[in-house]
N, C-alpha and C positions, 0 to 999 in steps of 0.2 A: 381550448383543446377538447376534442370530442371524446377522447379516451384517456381516462386517468391511468397513470403508471406508477409504479413503486417509487417513492421518494419525491413525487410531485407535491408541491405546496399549493393549496387552494385557499380561497378567502371568500367569506360570505358578505352580505350587504352591511353587516355591522362591524366588519373588519376582523372577525375572528379567523385566525389562520389555522389550517389543519394540514397534516401531512398524510399521504396515502401510504398505508403499510402494505396492502395487498389488494389485487383485484381478482376475484374468484371467477372461474369459468362458469358459463351459464348452466343452471341445473336442468332437470328433466322438463321443467316448465318454461325454460328459456329465460329465467330471471338470473341476473348477475349481481353479485353483491360487492360492495366496496368496503374494505376494512381500513379505518383511518383513525387518527388520534389528534386531539387538540394539541397545539404546540405549548399551550399553557399548563396542561396536566398530562398524565400518563395513561388515562383510561382509553381502552380501545372501544371504538364504536363501529356499528354496521349500518349501512343503508343500501337500498338498491341503487344500481348505477344511475337510473333515470332520476330518482329523488335526489341523489347526490349532485348530479349535474344541474338540477333545477335550483338547488340552494347555493352551491359554490361555483366559483369561476377560478381558472388557472392563474397563478401569480408567478411562481418560481419553481425551481427544481434543485434538490440537494445535490444533484450529479455534478454541479459546477465545481465542487471540491475535488472530484475525481480528475477533472481536467487540470486543476492546479497541480495535483500530484504528478500527473503525466508530464507537464511542462518542467517541473523541477527535476524529474528523473532524466528527461531529455537533455537538460542543461548540464547535469552532472556527467552524463555519458559523453557529451561533446567535450567537456573540460578534460576528462580522463583521456580521450582520444588525442586531444591536442597536447597534453603532457607526454603521452607515450610517443607521439610523432616527434616531439621536441627532443626526447632522449635518444630516439633512434637516429636523428640527424646529427647528433654530436659526435665529433671524432673521438675515437678511443685514444686515451693518453698512455703511451707505452711506459711512462714512469709510474703510473698508477697500478700497473699490473704487478703482482707479486711473483717472485721466483719461488721455486720449490724450497729453497733454503729459508726464505722469509716465512713461508707457510709452516714449515717444520718448527721454526723458532716461536711462532705464535701459539702453537698447540702446547698444552701443558704436558710436562714430562710424566710418563707413566711410572708412578712410584710403587706399583704392585698391589695397591689396595683394591683396585677394581677387579683384578684378576686373582685375588687371593682365594685359596680354598678355605672352606669353613673349618674351624679348629675345634668345634664342639664334638666331644666323643660320646658315644652312646653307652 
């Protein structure tokens, strides 16, 4: 790869792997810096883009985890659509529908507690 990007993994000749944190835009002199860190520690390091590409070569990309998340979300969306379409194709069962009398019987009787006025006197 000619251009390092965020989350790219590079490796040097000794097998040391580093992850690119950020690629800075060229400054007034036209020098671009790469911010990276070793995968073995958390210290941030900086090199010019040219020096970085002389030492390291591209190996992998952390972005593959994003692809996995997209695939999982797509599968979940498809399974939800399938479940909804299965429910929509089912015929409604007339015995399953409740009449007004059944609905009224299921509701708790109003015993006046909810609508009672406060009894506290000032």
